Structures are given as C-alpha cells and as structure tokens.
Backbone as a ProteinNet text record, in pm:
[ID]
protein_1_A
[PRIMARY]
XXXXXXXXXXXXXXXXXXXXXXXXXXXXXXXXXXXXXXXXXXXXXXXXXXXXXXXXXXXXXXXXXXXXXXXXXXXXXXXXXXXXXXXXXXXXXXXXXXXXXXXXXXXX
[TERTIARY]
1343.3	1215.6	1100.4	1128.2	1021.3	951.2	842.7	768	665.7	619.4	520.3	585	532.3	586.3	499.1	562.8	492.3	541.7	465.2	506.9	639.4	657.8	782.8	901.7	887.9	995.8	1024.6	919.4	936.4	1010.6	972	1038.1	1184.8	1213.4	1352.9	1434.7	1376.3	1447.4	1473.7	1372.1	1388.2	1492.9	1497.6	1594.5	1738.1	1758.3	1892.9	1939.9	1851.5	1885.5	1937.3	1999	2046.3	1925.6	1915.3	1798.1	1787.9	1896.3	1894.2	1856.5	1843.7	1808	1669	1656.6	1528.1	1463.3	1338	1263.8	1148.4	1119.3	1015	874.6	854.8	722.2	724.9	725.4	729.6	590.3	586	458	473.6	362.1	360.6	227.7	207.5	80.8	18.3	72.7	6.3	-132.3	-227.5	-362.7	-433.5	-541.6	-620.8	-709.5	-684.1	-766.6	-894.4	-1006.3	-1136.7	-1154.3	-1080.2	-1101.2	-1047.4	-968.4	-914.6	-763.4	-711.6	-569.6	-480.8	-539.3	-457.7	-437.1	-508.1	-495.3	-447.8	-317.7	-259.2	-238.7	-265	-245.9	-160.2	-104.5	-22.4	-71.6	-55.9	-89	29.9	9.5	121.1	169.7	299.2	355.6	352.1	290.3	277	408.4	508.6	636.6	747.9	866.1	981.8	1000.9	1043.1	1054.8	1179.2	1241.6	1355.9	1305.9	1385.5	1346.7	1325.8	1411.2	1396.9	1260.9	1204.1	1070.6	964.8	985.5	888.3	883.8	991.2	994.2	941.7	920.7	863.1	721.1	692.1	559.4	517	393.7	333.6	215.3	205.7	95.5	14.7	-109.5	-198.1	-296.9	-337.7	-434.9	-564.9	-672.5	-804.4	-842.3	-876.5	-913.9	-1062.8	-1138.1	-1282.3	-1316.2	-1403.1	-1454.6	-1600.4	-1630.3	-1764.6	-1855.3	-1983.9	-2082.6	-2058.7	-1995.2	-1969.2	-1832.7	-1764.4	-1634.8	-1516.2	-1541.7	-1434.4	-1369.2	-1235.9	-1163.3	-1114.4	-1124.9	-1075.1	-977.2	-861.8	-759.9	-737.3	-744.2	-720.5	-611.4	-512.1	-401.5	-396.1	-351.9	-338.6	-259.8	-261.3	-186.1	-245.6	-160.1	-204.6	-290.3	-406.2	-495.8	-540.4	-512.2	-557.6	-435.4	-400.2	-282.2	-294.8	-180.3	-176.7	-258	-343.9	-424.5	-559.8	-578	-705	-798.7	-926.1	-1026.1	-1120.6	-1151.1	-1249	-1352.2	-1470.9	-1579.5	-1608.9	-1630.3	-1667.3	-1815.3	-1847.8	-1987.4	-2050.9	-1967.9	-2023	-1921.4	-1966.7	-1881.4	-1957.6	-1888.7	-1948.6	-1852.1	-1903.3	-1823.3	-1846	-1737.6	-1749.5	-1768.2	-1805.9	-1815.3	-1675.6	-1660	-1528.5	-1483	-1353.1	-1297	-1161.1	-1112.9	-986.4	-870.2	-772.7	-648.8	-571.2	-514.1	-439.4	-328.2	-298.9	-199	-62.1	-24.7	108.7	113.5	12.1	3	-21.6	34	5.8	-23.7	-91.1	-122.5	4.9	110.7	236	299.6	270.6	330.3	250	132.2	49.3	90.5
1368.3	1302.5	1401.5	1527.2	1626	1615.4	1685.1	1685.6	1573.7	1541.5	1435.3	1301	1228.3	1096.9	989.9	897.1	781.5	659.1	551.7	427.6	381	394.7	353.2	431.3	563.2	645	607	583.7	547.1	414.4	315.5	185	197.8	273.2	291	358.9	459.6	528.9	434.4	358.7	265.1	158.4	112.2	9.3	59.7	190.5	248.6	271.5	256.1	281.2	152.9	168.5	55.3	-27.4	-150.8	-234.9	-278.7	-263.1	-300.6	-182.9	-64.7	55	37	69	56.1	193.5	200.5	326.5	313.4	424	424.1	421.2	499.4	509.9	448.5	316.7	247.8	218.2	149.4	112.6	-20.2	-78.3	-204.9	-216.5	-324.6	-360.5	-249.2	-223.3	-125.6	-175.9	-87.9	-125.6	-5.1	-34.9	70.5	133.6	261.3	331.7	375.6	324.8	355.3	293	187.3	114.8	181.1	288.2	358.9	339.7	266.5	234.2	353.4	467.6	587.4	652.3	603	653.1	539.7	511.9	403.2	443.2	352.8	377.4	265	288	188.7	170.7	49.9	23.6	63.6	149.4	187.9	67.3	58.4	-45.4	7.9	-63.5	-12.6	-10	-85.4	-90.8	-56.2	-33.2	-5.4	-120.8	-88.2	-188.7	-159.3	-265.1	-247.7	-203.9	-118.8	-74.5	-193.8	-296.1	-416	-480.5	-478.9	-535.7	-455.2	-323.3	-239.1	-270.6	-329.1	-362.2	-502.2	-583.5	-715.6	-696.8	-758.7	-738.6	-859.9	-892	-999.5	-938.1	-969.2	-918	-1037.3	-1013.9	-1120.1	-1058.8	-1135.9	-1086.5	-1163.7	-1094.1	-1155.7	-1144.5	-1255.5	-1256.8	-1288.8	-1194.5	-1212	-1236.5	-1331.1	-1352.6	-1308.1	-1205.2	-1148.1	-1229	-1201.6	-1279	-1275.6	-1168.3	-1161.5	-1220.4	-1282.3	-1343.3	-1251.1	-1123.4	-1028.7	-1065.2	-1061.4	-1087.2	-955.1	-941.9	-824.9	-874.2	-808.5	-847	-730.6	-758.6	-659.4	-711.9	-629.8	-671.8	-585	-644.5	-572.8	-658.2	-618.8	-694.9	-835	-932.3	-1070.6	-1086.9	-1148.2	-1169.5	-1314.5	-1394.5	-1533.3	-1625.6	-1691.6	-1778.7	-1892.9	-1942	-2052.3	-2170.1	-2223.8	-2338	-2302.7	-2177	-2134.7	-2087.6	-2113.8	-2069.9	-1971.5	-1864.9	-1768.1	-1743.6	-1705.4	-1678.7	-1529.5	-1475	-1334	-1321.7	-1230.8	-1213.1	-1088.8	-995.2	-872.2	-808.2	-759.1	-686.1	-562.1	-447.9	-323.6	-259.6	-203.5	-131.6	17.5	94.3	239	295.3	421.7	488.6	500	477.4	495.5	640.3	659	794	791.3	910	920.6	879.2	812.9	780.1	909.8	936.5	1061	1077.6	1203.8	1232.7	1174.7	1172.6	1125.3	974.8	903.4	759.8	688.2	568	486	344.3	268.3	130.4	50	84	11.5	34.3	147.9	177.8	122.9	68.5	15.5	-125
-1045.1	-1023.5	-1033.3	-1061.2	-1070.7	-1205.5	-1219.5	-1345.1	-1346.8	-1465.8	-1480.1	-1454.5	-1360.2	-1326	-1390.2	-1457	-1511.1	-1436.6	-1443.7	-1379	-1436	-1566.8	-1630.8	-1574.4	-1560.4	-1504.4	-1359.7	-1282.5	-1143.3	-1130.8	-1209.4	-1203.8	-1242.9	-1349.7	-1391.7	-1282.2	-1216.7	-1109.8	-993.1	-953	-842.1	-873.2	-997.8	-1036.7	-1026.5	-1036.5	-1030.7	-886.6	-790.8	-650.6	-585	-467.7	-388.1	-344.8	-393.5	-367.8	-221.4	-145.8	-4.8	85	24.9	100.1	161.2	288.6	357.7	366.1	322.8	327.9	427.4	494.4	597.5	536.6	432	370.3	231.6	225.3	97	44	-67.1	-126.8	-199.6	-233.2	-307.3	-379.7	-445.5	-507.5	-590.2	-710.7	-796.5	-836.2	-842.2	-881.9	-942.4	-1007.1	-1068.7	-963.6	-936.9	-840.9	-910.7	-867.6	-927.5	-1066.6	-1096.6	-1221.1	-1345.9	-1333.2	-1449	-1450.9	-1549	-1549.5	-1582.8	-1616.3	-1630.3	-1493.6	-1391.4	-1255.4	-1165.8	-1174.1	-1099.2	-954.5	-864.4	-721.5	-663.7	-546.8	-480.3	-337.6	-286	-148.1	-61.6	38	125.9	205.7	229.6	315.5	458.3	551.1	687.8	765.4	720.3	789.4	691.7	744.5	660.2	561.6	440.1	335.6	252	199.7	110.1	-27.3	-93.8	-228.1	-320.5	-308.2	-392.2	-378.1	-257.4	-235.1	-307.8	-316	-385.2	-534.5	-587.5	-730.3	-760.3	-656.3	-679.7	-732.1	-840.9	-896.2	-978.5	-967.4	-1046	-1119.4	-1245.4	-1325.9	-1376.6	-1402.2	-1448.6	-1546.2	-1644.4	-1741.6	-1729.9	-1756.4	-1767.6	-1914.1	-1975.2	-2116.9	-2125.4	-2178.9	-2193	-2339.1	-2366	-2500.8	-2499.4	-2577.8	-2580.5	-2672.2	-2667	-2742.1	-2892.8	-2944.2	-3089.1	-3125.6	-3028	-3053.6	-3028.7	-3006.8	-2977.9	-2845.7	-2842.9	-2718.8	-2660.6	-2530.6	-2459.2	-2353.1	-2344.9	-2247.6	-2152.3	-2024.5	-1921	-1829.8	-1803.7	-1718.5	-1593.9	-1487	-1360.5	-1263.5	-1137.6	-1039	-1027.1	-1001.1	-987.6	-862.5	-877.9	-764.2	-752.1	-852.4	-852.4	-859.1	-748.3	-749.5	-850.7	-895.7	-991.6	-937.6	-1022.2	-984	-923.7	-885.4	-826.5	-937.1	-922.5	-1019.5	-952.6	-1023	-973.8	-1082.7	-1042.9	-1135.6	-1136.5	-1255.5	-1267.9	-1233.9	-1144.3	-1104.2	-1164.2	-1212.3	-1268	-1361.6	-1475.2	-1568.9	-1612.3	-1610.2	-1656.6	-1754.3	-1860.3	-1957.9	-1939.4	-1933.1	-1924.2	-2064.6	-2070.9	-2200.8	-2260.7	-2391.1	-2452.9	-2441.2	-2423.8	-2419.4	-2487.3	-2524.6	-2594.9	-2506.5	-2565.5	-2497	-2478.7	-2360.4	-2340.3	-2444.3	-2481.1	-2584.1	-2552.4	-2423.7	-2386.9	-2360.9	-2407	-2383.6	-2516.4	-2529.2	-2646.5	-2599.8	-2682.3	-2643.9	-2620	-2694.4	-2680.9	-2544.7	-2479.8	-2350.8	-2233.7	-2259.1	-2151.5	-2115.2
[MASK]
++++++++++++++++++++++++++++++++++++++++++++++++++++++++++++++++++++++++++++++++++++++++++++++++++++++++++++

C-alpha cells in the first residue's frame, strides 16, 4: 500500500480484504476537497465501521447545457435522492489547467 495511492488502487485493495472486518478509523463519502477532483477527500466515520460499508458508494452526474449548446458532465458523490429536484444557484468555472501526467480522462 506504499507509494502513490490512487482511488482505484485503494478500492481494489479494500475489495480484497475481509468485508466483515471492523475498523476503528474508517471513512466514507468520497468528495472533491476544495472542488478539485484530483484532490479527493473522504468523510471520516465517527464509529467503527465494516470494510464492506466503506465500499458502498453511489455516484451521480450533473449534466449542464451551456448557452452555445456544449454539454458538460460532472460526476461525484450522490447528493440528490431519486425523485428530488434541486436548482443550481451558482456556477463558477476555474481556469483551465493541464491534466496530470499520471491521469487520463478514461481513468476518471
């Protein structure tokens, strides 16, 4: 588990462990820390949790259609339950930057 850890490596490692194993300092709910998906963060679990629970995950996409017809898709942890409607109140675009060398769009 040493070296550069990616979410993919972490998930694969967790899947190979005993899913009934209870850990004291677990985590859940992956999210973008500070809005940058290259900096993934997790919410700490305040109580002991089974490894299998740490792998439970729901993802959701937001699809935006811009004024010129361009569509943008952003995915992250699910926050809007089925059947619920939410309205976007603010959108900000950051300056474009290079994708890290060890990352590809296919791996996101």
